[in-house]
N, C-alpha and C positions, 0 to 999 in steps of 0.2 A: 781149664784155665787154672786150676788149683796149683799148678806147678809153674806159674808165671814168675818171671824175674822182676816184674813191675809191681812194686809194693802197693801202689794205689789200686791197681786192677785186682790184685789178690785180696786186699781188704774189701773192695767193693763186692767181690763174690760172696764173702761172708755176709755182708749187709743185704745183698739181693736174696740169698737163700733164707736168711732170717725173716725178711719181709714176706717172702713167698710162703714160708712155713706158717707164719702168723695169720696169713690170709687163707690158710688151709688149701692152698693150691697143690696140685700134684707135683711131686718132686722126683727128679731123676735119682738113681741109686747113690751117686756121689753127693748130691744135694741132701739126701736123707741122712747120710753119714755126717755131713757138716752140721745139719740142723740138730741131730742127736747130741753132738758134742757141745753145741751152743746151749742146748737145753740143760746139759749137765753143769753149766757154768752160769748160774743166775747172776753172779757178781759182774758179769760182762754185759748183761742185757741193757743197762742204761747207756753204756758206750755204744752198743750196736743200734741204739735208737737215735743216735746223733751222728749222722753220716759225716759231717764235716770234722767233728772231733775224732771219729774213728779213723778216718783216712789220714788226717794230718798229725795226729798225736805221735809224740816221741816217747819211748819207754826206756829209761836209762836204769840198768840194774844197779849202778853205783849210787842211785838215789832211792833204791829200794823198790823200783817199779818192775813188775813182771810184764812182759809184752804179751797181752792176751792172744794175739794172733799167732805168735810163736808157740805159746802154750797149747792152744787149741790145735794148731798144726801138728804138734807132736802127738796129741791124742789120735788125730786122724791117721798119722803115719803108723802108729802102733796098731790101730785097728785094721789098717790095710795089710800090714805085715802078717798079722794073725790070720786074716781072711784068705791070704794067698799062701800062707806057710812059707814065707820068704823073709829072712833066711830059713832054710829047711830046719824044721824042728821047733820053731818058735810057737806054733799053735799048741803043741803038746806041753811045752815049757810054760806057756801061759795058763793052761789048765792047772798045772801044779802050783803056779803062783796064786791062782784064784783060790785054791784050797787053803793056802797059807793066809792070804789077806782077806778073803771072804767078801770083798767089795771090789768090783771091777774098776771103779774110778780110782780108788786108793791104790790098787795094784798098778794101774797105768802110771800114776804119779811116781811110784817106785821105779818103774821101768824107764821113765824119762831120763833119769840120771845116766844110766849106761848109754842110752841112745844119744843123749846130748854129748857125752864124752867122746864117743867114736865119731860123731859128726864133726865136732870141734877139731879133733885130731886130723881127720881127713881134710878138712878145709885148711887147717894150718899147714899140713904137709902136701897139699894139692894132689890128693890121691883119692881113690875110692874108699868108702868106709870099710873097716876091717870087720867082716862078719864073724870071723872066728873069735876075735876078742869080744865083740858085742855079745855073742852067745855065752861066752865064759862069764862075762859080767852078769848076765841075766841068770845063769845057773847059780851063781854065788848068792843071788837074792833068795833062791829057794832054800839054801842051807843056813843063811845067817839068821840070827835071832832078831825078833821084832824090837 
């Protein structure tokens, strides 16, 4: 269900996984991934403890609000890309980026900008994301100065 188009159902999945993880119940592999990403974001724990607020809240970037579900979803997408090496070569590139940034969470934050850019362009142009451009943008992260 992580790929649902229903915002409330998608958000509910985060809430359900977080509750299940806090109760130390067994998690499916995707649930483990979601729980790990949530653990990496303690700033979102209060929101995830309030189901009504989590499901109903609006997050407007023009008001300086980051959408925590979008943010965590991008972490999940990056980790799944690396785990499946799709696009081809991203796993190796991620190892190089980790040598540069030394912190996987920080590294993922840097990788989110290229991911967001190609996803935005694909949505705007109603086409598939451009994996070649995406990989070029990620390669540029390896060679740019911090």
